Each structure stands twice: as C-alpha cells, then as structure tokens.
C-alpha positions as CSV (number, residue, x, y, z in Angstrom):
1,X,-40.9,35.2,3.4
2,X,-37.7,37.0,2.8
3,X,-36.6,36.4,6.4
4,X,-37.9,32.8,6.3
5,X,-35.9,32.3,2.8
6,X,-32.5,33.7,4.3
7,X,-32.8,31.7,7.5
8,X,-33.2,28.5,5.3
9,X,-30.2,29.5,2.9
10,X,-28.1,30.0,6.3
11,X,-29.3,26.8,7.5
12,X,-28.3,25.0,4.4
13,X,-24.8,26.6,4.3
14,X,-24.4,25.5,7.8
15,X,-25.0,22.0,7.2
16,X,-22.8,21.8,4.1
17,X,-20.3,23.5,6.2
18,X,-20.4,21.2,9.2
19,X,-20.6,18.2,6.4
20,X,-17.3,19.2,5.1
21,X,-15.6,19.8,8.1
22,X,-16.8,16.2,9.3
23,X,-15.3,14.4,6.3
24,X,-12.0,16.4,6.4
25,X,-11.8,15.5,10.1
26,X,-12.4,11.8,9.2
27,X,-9.7,11.8,6.5
28,X,-7.3,13.4,8.8
29,X,-7.9,10.8,11.3
30,X,-7.4,8.2,8.9
31,X,-4.3,9.6,7.5
32,X,-2.9,9.9,11.1
33,X,-3.8,6.1,11.6
34,X,-1.9,5.1,8.6
35,X,1.2,7.1,9.6
36,X,1.2,5.7,13.1
37,X,1.0,2.2,11.8
38,X,3.7,2.6,9.2
39,X,5.8,4.1,12.1
40,X,5.1,0.9,14.1
41,X,5.4,-1.9,11.6
42,X,5.7,-0.4,7.9
43,X,8.9,-0.6,5.7
44,X,11.3,-3.4,4.6
45,X,12.8,-6.0,6.7
46,X,15.5,-8.5,4.9
47,X,16.1,-11.4,6.8
48,X,18.4,-12.9,4.3
49,X,20.1,-12.2,1.3
50,X,20.0,-15.1,-1.3
51,X,22.9,-15.9,-3.7
52,X,21.6,-17.2,-7.1
53,X,23.6,-18.0,-10.2
54,X,23.5,-15.8,-13.2
55,X,21.1,-17.9,-15.1
56,X,19.0,-17.9,-12.0
57,X,19.1,-14.5,-11.6
58,X,17.9,-14.0,-15.3
59,X,14.5,-15.9,-14.4
60,X,13.8,-12.5,-12.6
61,X,13.8,-10.2,-15.9
62,X,10.4,-9.4,-17.2
63,X,9.6,-8.7,-20.8
64,X,10.5,-5.1,-20.6
65,X,14.1,-6.0,-19.3
66,X,13.4,-4.8,-15.5
67,X,14.4,-7.2,-12.7
68,X,11.8,-8.1,-9.9
69,X,10.5,-10.6,-7.6
70,X,7.2,-11.6,-9.2
71,X,3.9,-12.7,-7.6
72,X,3.9,-16.8,-7.3
73,X,1.4,-17.2,-10.4
74,X,3.6,-15.0,-12.7
75,X,7.2,-16.0,-11.4
76,X,7.7,-19.0,-13.8
77,X,10.8,-20.8,-12.7
78,X,12.1,-18.1,-10.5
79,X,13.5,-19.7,-7.3
80,X,12.0,-16.7,-5.4
81,X,8.7,-15.5,-5.4
82,X,6.5,-12.9,-4.1
83,X,3.5,-13.7,-1.8
84,X,1.2,-10.9,-0.5
85,X,-1.6,-10.7,2.1
86,X,-4.0,-7.7,2.4
87,X,-5.9,-7.1,5.6
88,X,-8.9,-4.7,5.4
89,X,-8.7,-2.2,8.5
90,X,-11.8,0.0,7.2
91,X,-13.9,-1.2,4.3
92,X,-15.5,1.7,3.0
93,X,-15.3,5.5,2.7
94,X,-12.5,5.7,3.4
95,X,-11.0,2.3,2.3
96,X,-7.9,1.2,4.7
97,X,-5.8,-1.7,4.6
98,X,-2.6,-3.1,5.4
99,X,-0.4,-5.1,2.9
100,X,2.5,-7.6,3.8
101,X,4.3,-8.5,0.7
102,X,7.1,-11.4,1.4
103,X,9.8,-12.7,-0.7
104,X,9.9,-16.6,-0.2
105,X,12.6,-18.7,-1.4
106,X,10.6,-21.9,-3.2
107,X,13.4,-24.7,-2.4
108,X,12.8,-24.3,1.7
109,X,9.8,-22.0,1.7
110,X,12.0,-19.6,3.8
111,X,10.8,-15.8,4.1
112,X,13.8,-13.9,2.9
113,X,12.3,-10.6,3.3
114,X,9.2,-8.8,4.1
115,X,7.7,-5.3,3.3
116,X,4.7,-3.9,4.9
117,X,2.6,-0.7,3.8
118,X,-0.6,0.8,5.0
119,X,-3.0,2.9,2.6
120,X,-6.2,5.1,2.6
121,X,-8.3,5.6,-0.3
122,X,-11.0,7.8,-0.5
123,X,-13.2,9.6,2.1
124,X,-13.5,12.7,0.1
125,X,-16.2,15.4,0.1
126,X,-16.7,15.6,-3.7
127,X,-14.3,13.5,-5.6
128,X,-14.3,12.3,-9.2
129,X,-11.1,10.6,-8.4
130,X,-10.5,9.6,-4.8
131,X,-7.6,10.9,-3.1
132,X,-5.3,8.6,-1.3
133,X,-2.6,8.2,1.2
134,X,0.0,5.6,1.2
135,X,3.4,4.9,3.5
136,X,6.1,4.1,3.5
137,X,6.3,5.3,-0.5
138,X,9.4,3.3,-1.1
139,X,9.3,0.3,-3.8
140,X,8.4,-3.0,-2.3
141,X,11.1,-5.7,-2.2
142,X,13.5,-4.4,-4.8
143,X,15.6,-7.5,-6.2
144,X,18.9,-5.9,-5.2
145,X,18.0,-5.8,-1.5
146,X,17.1,-9.6,-1.7
147,X,19.1,-11.4,-4.3
148,X,22.8,-11.4,-5.0
149,X,24.5,-13.1,-8.0
150,X,27.2,-15.7,-7.3
151,X,30.4,-14.9,-8.3
C-alpha cells in the first residue's frame, strides 16, 4: 500500500504540474499574439485635426471638468463623437479581442482619427481576479490630438 500511495501522489503531482505548464504556455502564446498584432496595426492614427470654436470645444467637457471625445450616445451636442467596434478573436479562457475606436465628425461623417488596441483577459491557473494584457497602453483618442480651438 505504501508504494501504491506514493505512485498515486507522484502521478497527481505530475498531472497538476503539466496542467500548470499548459495554462502558462497558452497564456504566453496569447500575450505574444496580442503583442504582435499591436505592432502590426495597434496605436493611434490621426487623419485630420478638426478646428472648432471655443464654445464647441466646451461641449467636450464632462461633469468633472475633463475634456474628451465621448461615445455618440453620451456626446450631447458635441460635433465630434467616438464610435467603437470590438472584434472577438478568442471567446473564452482567455478572452482575446481587438478594439477599434474612431473619432467621427458628425457634420460630414468623416473619420478624423482611429485608435486600435488588442487585449487578453483570463487564461490563468487559479485566479480570483483574472490577469490581463493590453497593448498599446496609451490613452485612446485624446482630445488634444484630434481637436484644435480656432483662434
């Protein structure tokens, strides 16, 4: 019985170690995938800087006094809005996606700038709070990059 017990424990430990190695390898694979996609088309591209009046610029201010390009449904009367499109690359454990956000001028529908990011969430061995990996890490579509106040 002693030898059988030891063999059983060793087998169980081996299964756990192989499972951990598999999960960590899968997580490293997806992190590498996210990073390579970021290098390919991630980041911000500004096509045109829009000039707006001081009054229109104030429409980008939120309740806390911060300026930003808000989503269409929260933009109010702002002349430029944010539109987002998320594409799921891997659905579950880990969850991997591509997010493209665009600054769109409402007057003519022109895309003034776009920001593309990739992310991975989850895929951990034992996680009460799943880990994540995001790139690039810069803020998406800062108002200063897309909008200029007319002098």
